[in-house]
MARZA-876493 format. One line per field, with one value per residue: residue number from 1; residue in one letter; x, y, z of N, C-alpha, C in turn. Coordinates in nm, 2 decimals. Example, Ala and Ser with C-alpha at 12.3 -4.5 7.8 and 13.67 -1.06 7.14 Angstrom:
pos	[1,2]
code	[A,S]
nx	[1.32,1.28]
ny	[-0.57,-0.22]
nz	[0.78,0.71]
cax	[1.23,1.37]
cay	[-0.45,-0.11]
caz	[0.78,0.71]
cx	[1.32,1.29]
cy	[-0.33,0.00]
cz	[0.78,0.79]
END
This chain:
pos	[1,2,3,4,5,6,7,8,9,10,11,12,13,14,15,16,17,18,19,20,21,22,23,24,25,26,27,28,29,30,31,32,33,34,35,36,37,38,39,40,41,42,43,44,45,46,47,48,49,50,51,52,53,54,55,56,57,58,59,60,61,62,63,64,65,66,67,68,69,70,71,72,73,74,75,76,77,78,79,80,81,82,83,84,85,86,87,88,89,90,91,92,93,94,95,96,97,98,99,100,101,102,103,104,105,106,107,108,109,110,111,112,113,114,115,116,117,118,119,120,121,122,123,124,125,126,127,128,129,130,131,132,133,134,135,136,137,138,139,140,141,142,143,144,145,146,147,148,149,150,151,152,153,154,155,156,157,158,159,160,161,162,163,164,165,166,167,168,169,170,171,172,173,174,175,176,177,178,179,180,181,182,183,184,185,186,187,188,189,190,191,192,193,194,195,196,197,198,199,200,201,202,203,204,205,206,207,208,209,210,211,212,213,214,215,216,217,218,219,220,221,222,223,224,225,226,227,228,229,230,231,232,233,234,235,236,237,238,239,240,241,242,243,244,245,246,247,248,249,250,251,252,253,254,255,256,257,258,259,260,261,262,263,264,265,266,267,268,269,270]
code	[M,T,H,P,S,D,N,T,P,P,P,P,A,I,E,F,I,G,V,D,K,R,F,P,G,N,G,K,A,P,E,V,V,A,A,R,Q,V,T,L,S,I,R,L,G,E,V,V,S,L,I,G,P,S,G,C,G,K,S,T,L,L,N,M,G,S,G,L,S,R,P,S,A,G,Q,V,K,V,N,G,E,L,V,T,G,P,N,K,Q,V,A,F,M,L,Q,K,D,L,L,M,P,W,R,T,I,A,Q,N,V,E,F,G,L,E,L,R,G,V,K,A,A,E,R,S,A,I,S,S,R,L,I,S,Q,C,H,L,T,G,F,G,Q,S,Y,P,H,Q,L,S,G,G,M,R,Q,R,A,A,L,A,R,T,L,A,V,D,P,L,V,L,L,M,D,E,P,F,S,A,L,D,A,Q,T,K,M,I,L,Q,Q,D,L,A,Q,T,V,A,A,H,N,K,T,V,L,F,I,T,H,D,L,A,E,A,V,A,L,S,D,R,I,L,V,M,S,E,R,P,G,T,I,I,E,E,I,T,V,D,I,P,D,R,A,N,P,M,Q,R,R,K,H,P,D,V,S,G,Y,V,S,R,L,M,E,L,L,K,L,D,A,Q,T,E,V,H]
nx	[0.08,0.03,0.14,0.02,0.22,0.46,0.51,0.59,0.81,1.16,1.30,1.47,1.81,1.97,1.83,1.72,1.52,1.38,1.59,1.75,2.04,2.16,2.40,2.47,2.52,2.79,2.86,2.98,2.97,2.76,2.46,2.49,2.37,2.40,2.29,1.99,1.67,1.72,1.66,1.70,1.75,1.87,1.92,1.94,2.26,2.33,2.55,2.63,2.73,2.82,2.83,2.96,2.99,3.30,3.21,2.95,2.80,2.84,2.99,2.88,2.60,2.70,2.80,2.55,2.43,2.57,2.51,2.66,2.61,2.31,2.03,1.90,1.64,1.39,1.45,1.67,1.71,1.80,1.78,1.53,1.49,1.48,1.76,1.92,2.14,2.50,2.55,2.53,2.50,2.61,2.91,3.22,3.44,3.74,3.92,4.17,4.36,4.36,4.45,4.57,4.87,5.02,4.93,4.92,4.85,4.66,4.55,4.45,4.24,4.08,3.99,3.71,3.58,3.63,3.55,3.28,3.28,3.34,3.48,3.83,3.92,3.74,3.77,4.01,4.00,3.81,3.97,4.19,4.08,4.01,4.24,4.37,4.19,4.18,4.43,4.66,4.82,5.05,5.11,5.01,5.10,5.27,5.33,5.14,5.32,5.50,5.38,5.28,5.10,4.88,4.85,4.78,4.53,4.41,4.41,4.24,4.00,3.96,3.93,3.69,3.52,3.52,3.34,3.10,2.92,2.59,2.58,2.84,2.97,3.17,3.42,3.58,3.80,4.01,4.16,4.40,4.56,4.80,4.77,4.78,4.76,4.53,4.34,4.38,4.30,4.03,3.93,3.97,3.79,3.55,3.52,3.49,3.27,3.07,3.10,3.02,2.75,2.74,2.61,2.67,2.76,2.93,3.17,3.32,3.54,3.63,3.54,3.54,3.59,3.36,3.19,3.29,3.26,3.00,2.63,2.44,2.48,2.47,2.39,2.49,2.38,2.56,2.62,2.33,2.34,2.15,2.00,2.04,2.05,2.01,2.18,2.18,2.41,2.45,2.64,2.78,2.90,2.98,3.14,3.41,3.57,3.81,3.78,3.53,3.62,3.71,3.51,3.30,3.12,3.18,3.29,3.10,2.91,3.12,3.13,2.86,2.85,3.04,2.89,2.69,2.82,2.91,3.17,3.45,3.63,3.89,3.92,4.08,4.00,4.02]
ny	[-0.10,0.23,0.50,0.84,0.98,0.87,1.00,1.25,1.53,1.51,1.69,2.01,2.00,2.20,2.45,2.82,3.01,3.32,3.42,3.59,3.78,3.91,4.11,4.20,4.52,4.65,4.84,5.15,5.04,4.98,4.77,4.54,4.44,4.15,3.99,3.98,3.87,3.65,3.42,3.10,2.78,2.49,2.21,1.86,1.74,1.97,2.24,2.53,2.88,3.13,3.49,3.82,4.14,4.20,4.12,4.13,3.90,3.64,3.42,3.43,3.32,3.05,2.96,2.96,2.77,2.55,2.49,2.60,2.88,3.03,3.17,3.50,3.55,3.37,3.05,2.77,2.50,2.16,1.88,1.91,1.92,2.12,2.31,2.32,2.31,2.20,1.98,1.66,1.60,1.78,1.93,2.13,2.33,2.51,2.81,2.79,2.50,2.36,2.12,1.89,1.90,1.72,1.48,1.22,1.24,1.03,0.99,1.24,1.25,1.05,1.16,1.25,1.04,0.89,1.03,0.98,0.74,0.52,0.21,0.10,-0.06,0.01,0.28,0.31,0.21,0.36,0.60,0.52,0.49,0.75,0.91,0.80,0.88,1.16,1.20,1.17,0.95,0.75,0.94,0.91,0.84,1.08,1.38,1.69,1.94,1.82,1.86,2.01,2.31,2.29,2.02,1.97,2.11,1.91,1.71,1.81,1.82,1.55,1.46,1.59,1.50,1.22,1.18,1.15,1.36,1.50,1.77,2.00,2.26,2.55,2.77,2.96,2.79,2.75,2.99,3.08,2.96,2.90,3.00,2.79,2.55,2.60,2.56,2.29,2.19,2.26,2.11,1.86,1.87,1.92,1.67,1.49,1.56,1.54,1.27,1.16,1.27,1.49,1.80,2.13,2.45,2.72,2.95,3.23,3.47,3.49,3.53,3.39,3.13,3.10,3.06,2.85,2.62,2.62,2.52,2.72,3.06,3.28,3.60,3.86,4.14,4.44,4.48,4.52,4.17,4.03,3.83,3.92,3.85,3.58,3.36,3.13,2.89,2.82,2.61,2.34,2.03,2.03,1.90,1.92,2.17,2.28,2.26,2.37,2.66,2.74,2.79,2.99,3.15,3.22,3.46,3.66,3.57,3.64,3.90,4.00,3.96,4.11,4.37,4.35,4.33,4.59,4.63,4.81,4.80,4.78,4.62,4.32,4.02,3.68]
nz	[0.00,-0.09,0.09,0.16,0.25,0.12,-0.12,-0.03,-0.05,0.03,0.33,0.30,0.31,0.46,0.61,0.63,0.81,0.83,0.97,1.22,1.38,1.64,1.84,2.14,2.29,2.50,2.77,2.62,2.37,2.10,2.02,1.77,1.49,1.29,1.09,0.92,0.87,0.72,0.48,0.35,0.16,0.11,-0.12,-0.08,-0.16,-0.31,-0.40,-0.28,-0.27,-0.06,-0.07,0.00,0.13,0.35,0.69,0.69,0.79,0.71,0.81,1.05,0.99,0.91,1.17,1.29,1.16,1.22,1.50,1.68,1.76,1.85,1.67,1.69,1.63,1.45,1.26,1.22,1.03,1.00,0.78,0.82,1.10,1.39,1.47,1.79,1.91,1.88,1.60,1.48,1.22,1.08,0.95,0.98,0.84,0.84,0.74,0.85,0.95,1.17,1.26,1.52,1.66,1.82,1.74,1.48,1.10,1.04,1.30,1.35,1.16,1.25,1.47,1.53,1.51,1.72,1.91,1.89,1.98,1.78,1.69,1.70,1.50,1.30,1.26,1.18,0.93,0.79,0.82,0.66,0.42,0.34,0.36,0.14,-0.06,-0.04,-0.15,0.01,0.06,0.21,0.40,0.63,0.89,0.95,1.09,1.15,1.10,0.93,0.69,0.39,0.33,0.17,0.16,0.43,0.45,0.29,0.46,0.66,0.54,0.50,0.75,0.82,0.66,0.74,0.95,0.82,0.75,0.68,0.60,0.47,0.61,0.48,0.56,0.39,0.31,0.16,0.12,0.21,0.06,-0.19,-0.55,-0.74,-0.59,-0.46,-0.69,-0.72,-0.51,-0.50,-0.70,-0.61,-0.38,-0.50,-0.66,-0.47,-0.31,-0.51,-0.55,-0.32,-0.28,-0.12,0.06,0.04,0.20,0.14,0.20,0.03,-0.09,-0.32,-0.64,-0.89,-0.78,-0.66,-0.88,-1.03,-0.84,-0.76,-0.75,-0.71,-0.64,-0.33,-0.28,-0.04,0.14,0.27,0.62,0.85,0.74,0.47,0.21,-0.11,-0.37,-0.57,-0.75,-1.02,-1.12,-1.44,-1.57,-1.72,-1.57,-1.28,-1.12,-1.20,-1.16,-1.29,-1.55,-1.59,-1.53,-1.77,-1.93,-2.15,-2.02,-1.78,-1.73,-1.74,-1.52,-1.32,-1.34,-1.31,-1.03,-0.92,-1.01,-0.84,-0.58,-0.58,-0.67,-0.84,-1.15,-1.09,-0.86,-0.76,-0.87,-0.80]
cax	[0.01,0.13,0.09,0.07,0.36,0.56,0.51,0.63,0.95,1.27,1.33,1.61,1.95,1.97,1.74,1.74,1.38,1.38,1.68,1.82,2.13,2.20,2.51,2.44,2.62,2.84,2.91,2.95,2.95,2.61,2.44,2.56,2.27,2.49,2.22,1.84,1.56,1.79,1.60,1.75,1.71,1.98,1.87,2.05,2.35,2.37,2.68,2.57,2.84,2.77,2.94,2.93,3.11,3.35,3.16,2.80,2.73,2.83,3.03,2.78,2.54,2.74,2.80,2.41,2.39,2.64,2.46,2.76,2.54,2.17,1.98,1.83,1.50,1.38,1.50,1.77,1.69,1.90,1.71,1.39,1.49,1.53,1.90,1.92,2.30,2.58,2.46,2.61,2.47,2.68,3.06,3.26,3.59,3.77,4.06,4.29,4.31,4.32,4.50,4.63,4.99,5.08,4.86,4.93,4.74,4.55,4.48,4.36,4.15,4.01,3.93,3.58,3.50,3.68,3.44,3.16,3.29,3.36,3.58,3.97,3.93,3.66,3.82,4.14,3.96,3.76,4.10,4.29,4.01,3.99,4.36,4.39,4.09,4.24,4.56,4.77,4.87,5.19,5.15,4.91,5.19,5.31,5.26,5.10,5.43,5.58,5.30,5.26,4.97,4.78,4.85,4.72,4.40,4.36,4.39,4.14,3.89,3.96,3.87,3.56,3.43,3.53,3.22,3.00,2.80,2.50,2.60,2.96,3.00,3.30,3.44,3.70,3.88,4.13,4.18,4.54,4.69,4.87,4.66,4.80,4.73,4.39,4.26,4.38,4.21,3.90,3.91,3.95,3.66,3.43,3.49,3.47,3.14,2.97,3.09,2.95,2.64,2.72,2.55,2.80,2.73,3.06,3.19,3.44,3.55,3.68,3.42,3.56,3.59,3.22,3.13,3.34,3.23,2.87,2.52,2.39,2.55,2.37,2.49,2.45,2.42,2.63,2.57,2.32,2.35,2.05,2.02,1.97,2.02,2.04,2.22,2.18,2.53,2.41,2.74,2.77,3.02,3.04,3.26,3.52,3.59,3.91,3.70,3.42,3.67,3.74,3.37,3.31,3.00,3.24,3.33,2.95,2.89,3.18,3.09,2.75,2.86,3.08,2.80,2.60,2.88,2.95,3.31,3.48,3.70,4.02,3.91,4.12,3.93,4.11]
cay	[-0.01,0.34,0.60,0.98,1.05,0.82,1.10,1.39,1.54,1.52,1.83,2.06,1.93,2.28,2.59,2.92,3.07,3.43,3.43,3.75,3.76,4.05,4.07,4.29,4.60,4.63,4.99,5.24,4.97,4.96,4.66,4.49,4.35,4.09,3.94,4.03,3.82,3.58,3.28,3.05,2.66,2.43,2.07,1.75,1.72,2.09,2.32,2.69,2.96,3.27,3.59,3.93,4.22,4.15,4.18,4.10,3.79,3.48,3.34,3.42,3.22,2.91,2.94,2.91,2.63,2.42,2.50,2.67,3.01,3.03,3.26,3.58,3.52,3.27,2.91,2.69,2.35,2.05,1.78,1.93,1.92,2.24,2.31,2.39,2.30,2.12,1.87,1.54,1.58,1.89,1.95,2.25,2.33,2.66,2.84,2.71,2.36,2.31,1.98,1.88,1.86,1.61,1.37,1.19,1.26,0.93,1.00,1.35,1.21,0.95,1.23,1.28,0.92,0.86,1.11,0.91,0.59,0.41,0.13,0.13,-0.11,0.08,0.42,0.29,0.16,0.49,0.70,0.48,0.52,0.88,0.95,0.76,0.96,1.29,1.22,1.17,0.81,0.74,1.04,0.87,0.85,1.21,1.48,1.82,2.01,1.77,1.85,2.14,2.39,2.23,1.89,2.00,2.13,1.78,1.63,1.87,1.76,1.40,1.46,1.67,1.37,1.10,1.16,1.13,1.47,1.55,1.90,2.05,2.41,2.57,2.91,3.00,2.69,2.75,3.14,3.09,2.86,2.97,3.00,2.66,2.46,2.63,2.51,2.15,2.14,2.27,2.00,1.76,1.89,1.90,1.53,1.43,1.62,1.48,1.10,1.12,1.34,1.58,1.93,2.21,2.58,2.75,3.10,3.26,3.62,3.44,3.51,3.28,3.01,3.06,3.01,2.71,2.52,2.61,2.51,2.85,3.17,3.38,3.73,3.91,4.29,4.51,4.47,4.39,4.11,3.96,3.77,4.04,3.80,3.43,3.33,2.97,2.88,2.71,2.56,2.19,1.96,2.13,1.80,1.95,2.32,2.34,2.25,2.48,2.78,2.76,2.82,3.13,3.21,3.24,3.62,3.69,3.55,3.72,4.06,4.03,3.94,4.23,4.45,4.33,4.37,4.71,4.62,4.86,4.73,4.77,4.53,4.22,3.89,3.56]
caz	[0.00,-0.10,0.20,0.12,0.29,0.06,-0.21,0.03,-0.09,0.12,0.36,0.27,0.39,0.57,0.59,0.76,0.82,0.89,1.09,1.27,1.46,1.72,1.95,2.25,2.32,2.63,2.79,2.52,2.23,2.06,1.98,1.65,1.41,1.21,1.00,0.94,0.80,0.63,0.45,0.24,0.16,0.01,-0.14,-0.06,-0.27,-0.36,-0.35,-0.26,-0.22,0.00,-0.09,0.04,0.18,0.50,0.82,0.64,0.87,0.66,0.90,1.17,0.97,0.94,1.31,1.37,1.09,1.29,1.62,1.78,1.80,1.83,1.62,1.79,1.58,1.33,1.28,1.15,1.05,0.91,0.73,0.88,1.23,1.45,1.54,1.91,1.95,1.78,1.54,1.44,1.07,1.01,0.98,0.96,0.77,0.84,0.67,0.93,0.93,1.31,1.32,1.64,1.62,1.88,1.67,1.32,1.00,1.06,1.43,1.34,1.07,1.34,1.60,1.54,1.52,1.86,2.03,1.89,2.03,1.68,1.74,1.65,1.35,1.19,1.27,1.10,0.79,0.74,0.80,0.55,0.29,0.31,0.33,0.01,-0.14,-0.03,-0.22,0.12,0.08,0.25,0.52,0.75,1.01,0.95,1.19,1.07,1.05,0.82,0.54,0.33,0.38,0.08,0.24,0.59,0.43,0.24,0.59,0.71,0.44,0.52,0.91,0.80,0.58,0.83,1.04,0.71,0.78,0.57,0.54,0.49,0.62,0.45,0.56,0.31,0.34,0.06,0.08,0.24,-0.02,-0.35,-0.66,-0.79,-0.48,-0.45,-0.78,-0.71,-0.37,-0.55,-0.79,-0.52,-0.32,-0.62,-0.70,-0.33,-0.27,-0.61,-0.53,-0.20,-0.28,0.00,0.08,0.10,0.19,0.11,0.22,-0.03,-0.15,-0.46,-0.74,-0.98,-0.73,-0.64,-1.00,-1.05,-0.75,-0.73,-0.83,-0.68,-0.55,-0.28,-0.25,0.09,0.14,0.39,0.76,0.87,0.62,0.43,0.10,-0.19,-0.52,-0.60,-0.90,-1.07,-1.21,-1.57,-1.65,-1.70,-1.50,-1.14,-1.04,-1.27,-1.16,-1.37,-1.69,-1.57,-1.55,-1.91,-1.99,-2.17,-1.94,-1.63,-1.69,-1.72,-1.38,-1.22,-1.38,-1.25,-0.90,-0.90,-0.98,-0.69,-0.46,-0.62,-0.70,-0.96,-1.23,-1.04,-0.78,-0.79,-0.86,-0.84]
cx	[0.10,0.06,0.11,0.19,0.49,0.58,0.56,0.79,1.04,1.28,1.44,1.71,1.97,1.89,1.75,1.61,1.38,1.47,1.75,1.93,2.16,2.31,2.48,2.54,2.66,2.90,2.87,2.94,2.81,2.58,2.46,2.45,2.36,2.42,2.05,1.76,1.63,1.71,1.66,1.76,1.82,1.93,1.99,2.13,2.39,2.48,2.63,2.70,2.76,2.87,2.87,3.03,3.16,3.25,2.99,2.73,2.74,2.88,2.96,2.68,2.59,2.77,2.65,2.40,2.46,2.60,2.56,2.71,2.39,2.11,1.87,1.68,1.50,1.43,1.59,1.74,1.79,1.82,1.58,1.39,1.55,1.69,1.90,2.06,2.36,2.53,2.54,2.60,2.55,2.83,3.12,3.40,3.62,3.90,4.18,4.24,4.31,4.35,4.59,4.78,5.07,5.02,4.91,4.83,4.64,4.47,4.40,4.23,4.03,3.94,3.79,3.50,3.53,3.58,3.31,3.14,3.30,3.49,3.71,3.97,3.87,3.70,3.94,4.09,3.88,3.90,4.17,4.22,4.03,4.12,4.41,4.29,4.13,4.38,4.67,4.84,5.04,5.23,5.07,4.97,5.26,5.25,5.24,5.21,5.52,5.52,5.30,5.13,4.87,4.75,4.77,4.57,4.32,4.33,4.26,4.01,3.86,3.89,3.73,3.47,3.42,3.41,3.08,2.87,2.72,2.53,2.73,2.95,3.11,3.33,3.58,3.84,4.00,4.19,4.34,4.65,4.70,4.77,4.67,4.75,4.59,4.32,4.27,4.32,4.06,3.86,3.89,3.82,3.54,3.40,3.45,3.32,3.04,2.98,2.99,2.79,2.62,2.67,2.65,2.73,2.87,3.08,3.32,3.43,3.62,3.57,3.42,3.56,3.44,3.14,3.18,3.31,3.07,2.74,2.44,2.50,2.45,2.46,2.42,2.47,2.52,2.54,2.45,2.27,2.21,2.07,1.95,1.96,2.05,2.06,2.24,2.31,2.48,2.52,2.75,2.91,3.07,3.13,3.39,3.56,3.70,3.86,3.62,3.48,3.68,3.60,3.35,3.22,3.07,3.24,3.19,2.93,2.98,3.14,2.96,2.76,2.93,3.00,2.73,2.67,2.97,3.12,3.35,3.57,3.85,4.03,3.99,4.04,4.02,4.06]
cy	[0.11,0.46,0.75,1.03,1.00,0.94,1.26,1.42,1.55,1.68,1.89,2.00,2.06,2.40,2.70,3.01,3.21,3.48,3.58,3.70,3.90,4.00,4.20,4.38,4.59,4.77,5.08,5.17,4.93,4.82,4.64,4.40,4.29,4.05,3.96,3.95,3.73,3.43,3.22,2.87,2.59,2.26,1.99,1.74,1.84,2.17,2.47,2.77,3.10,3.36,3.72,4.01,4.16,4.21,4.18,3.99,3.65,3.40,3.32,3.33,3.08,2.87,2.87,2.78,2.52,2.40,2.55,2.81,2.98,3.16,3.38,3.57,3.43,3.14,2.87,2.54,2.27,1.93,1.78,1.91,2.06,2.23,2.39,2.39,2.22,1.99,1.78,1.54,1.70,1.91,2.08,2.24,2.47,2.70,2.80,2.58,2.29,2.17,2.00,1.84,1.75,1.46,1.34,1.23,1.17,0.96,1.14,1.32,1.13,1.04,1.23,1.14,0.86,0.91,1.04,0.78,0.48,0.32,0.13,0.08,-0.04,0.22,0.40,0.28,0.28,0.59,0.67,0.51,0.66,0.95,0.93,0.85,1.11,1.30,1.25,1.03,0.81,0.86,1.02,0.89,0.95,1.28,1.61,1.90,1.95,1.80,2.00,2.20,2.31,2.09,1.88,2.01,1.99,1.69,1.67,1.82,1.60,1.38,1.51,1.57,1.25,1.08,1.16,1.23,1.46,1.68,1.94,2.21,2.45,2.73,2.94,2.92,2.68,2.90,3.15,3.02,2.95,2.94,2.86,2.56,2.47,2.55,2.36,2.08,2.17,2.17,1.88,1.76,1.87,1.74,1.44,1.45,1.54,1.33,1.08,1.22,1.45,1.74,2.03,2.36,2.64,2.90,3.13,3.42,3.59,3.43,3.39,3.14,2.98,3.01,2.88,2.62,2.50,2.57,2.66,2.93,3.26,3.49,3.80,4.05,4.31,4.46,4.55,4.30,4.02,3.92,3.87,3.96,3.66,3.40,3.18,2.96,2.76,2.68,2.42,2.16,2.04,2.02,1.84,2.10,2.37,2.36,2.38,2.65,2.84,2.80,2.96,3.23,3.26,3.38,3.68,3.69,3.63,3.86,4.10,4.01,4.06,4.35,4.46,4.38,4.51,4.74,4.70,4.77,4.71,4.66,4.39,4.09,3.78,3.48]
cz	[0.00,0.00,0.13,0.14,0.20,-0.07,-0.17,0.00,0.03,0.18,0.32,0.35,0.50,0.52,0.69,0.71,0.90,0.99,1.10,1.36,1.52,1.84,2.04,2.27,2.48,2.68,2.70,2.39,2.20,2.02,1.82,1.61,1.29,1.09,1.03,0.84,0.69,0.60,0.33,0.26,0.05,0.03,-0.10,-0.18,-0.34,-0.31,-0.36,-0.21,-0.18,-0.02,-0.02,0.11,0.32,0.61,0.79,0.72,0.81,0.74,1.01,1.13,0.97,1.08,1.35,1.28,1.16,1.45,1.72,1.84,1.76,1.78,1.71,1.75,1.45,1.36,1.19,1.15,0.96,0.88,0.80,1.01,1.29,1.49,1.67,1.98,1.85,1.74,1.46,1.29,0.99,1.06,0.93,0.93,0.76,0.74,0.74,0.95,1.08,1.34,1.45,1.62,1.68,1.81,1.53,1.26,1.03,1.19,1.41,1.25,1.15,1.44,1.63,1.57,1.65,1.93,2.01,1.91,1.92,1.71,1.65,1.52,1.25,1.16,1.17,0.96,0.72,0.72,0.69,0.41,0.25,0.31,0.20,-0.09,-0.15,-0.08,-0.10,0.15,0.11,0.37,0.62,0.90,1.04,1.04,1.10,1.02,0.97,0.69,0.52,0.36,0.28,0.13,0.35,0.55,0.38,0.37,0.66,0.65,0.48,0.66,0.88,0.75,0.67,0.92,0.96,0.74,0.65,0.50,0.57,0.51,0.60,0.47,0.51,0.33,0.26,0.05,0.14,0.16,-0.15,-0.45,-0.74,-0.72,-0.47,-0.56,-0.79,-0.62,-0.42,-0.63,-0.71,-0.44,-0.41,-0.63,-0.58,-0.30,-0.37,-0.59,-0.42,-0.18,-0.15,-0.03,0.11,0.10,0.22,0.12,0.14,-0.08,-0.28,-0.55,-0.82,-0.90,-0.69,-0.77,-1.02,-0.96,-0.73,-0.81,-0.82,-0.61,-0.48,-0.24,-0.13,0.09,0.27,0.54,0.78,0.74,0.59,0.27,-0.01,-0.33,-0.48,-0.73,-0.92,-1.13,-1.33,-1.64,-1.61,-1.63,-1.38,-1.08,-1.10,-1.29,-1.26,-1.50,-1.68,-1.57,-1.67,-1.99,-2.01,-2.11,-1.82,-1.61,-1.67,-1.59,-1.29,-1.24,-1.30,-1.09,-0.85,-0.92,-0.85,-0.57,-0.48,-0.60,-0.82,-1.02,-1.19,-0.92,-0.83,-0.77,-0.90,-0.96]
END
């Protein structure tokens, strides 16, 4: 027998519904309204980039999405469930790799699994698979200081994926890397996300990176940040950003984003 619920579409992987975030003042400092009436929805398996001026509340949204911070108004939901605290379905990757220097790369990758009580043999199998997948074969027993910046970010990605999150929140994870390493890691990320059907909310100031990696790009206003534009990236082969960058439509998307951000022609865009 078919039940009506069988035809119900799945909930968004992550959604923000009328979200405000205010930080109270203290003494002479006034209250700061970081985000106002932010509403957005991301489907399972979708990659969405979030761009906007510095200080417009992008990172604040990711903190609320991860459950590290609560909205002042509105709701955040992951897979249809209200976020009220740190959520096992969400993983966070930052600009800094935050690898623990006293642990090997394999031990760093396994850390989240340890916290969840996963047995050693299973942790080791997951770690080995992800170390290989993230092109770190042979470095599992190395320590973070023995790796380059790009390799450390690969290890951070492996650690993020190890807990098998539904949603990856990524806050400028490649911004500290040189251009060549950045493009290689963008390719690695895109292929991994596509292979595992992961949902990603990705903050970047690099407009070409946003176009190369995303299904959609959400543009935020100056603080108090709110969504002012949604752009669908209609370029094929999201899993191959190096190829996507060569598409003739990329420059048009970047130009439109520059207009929305009120960037002049002298502004450097990577």
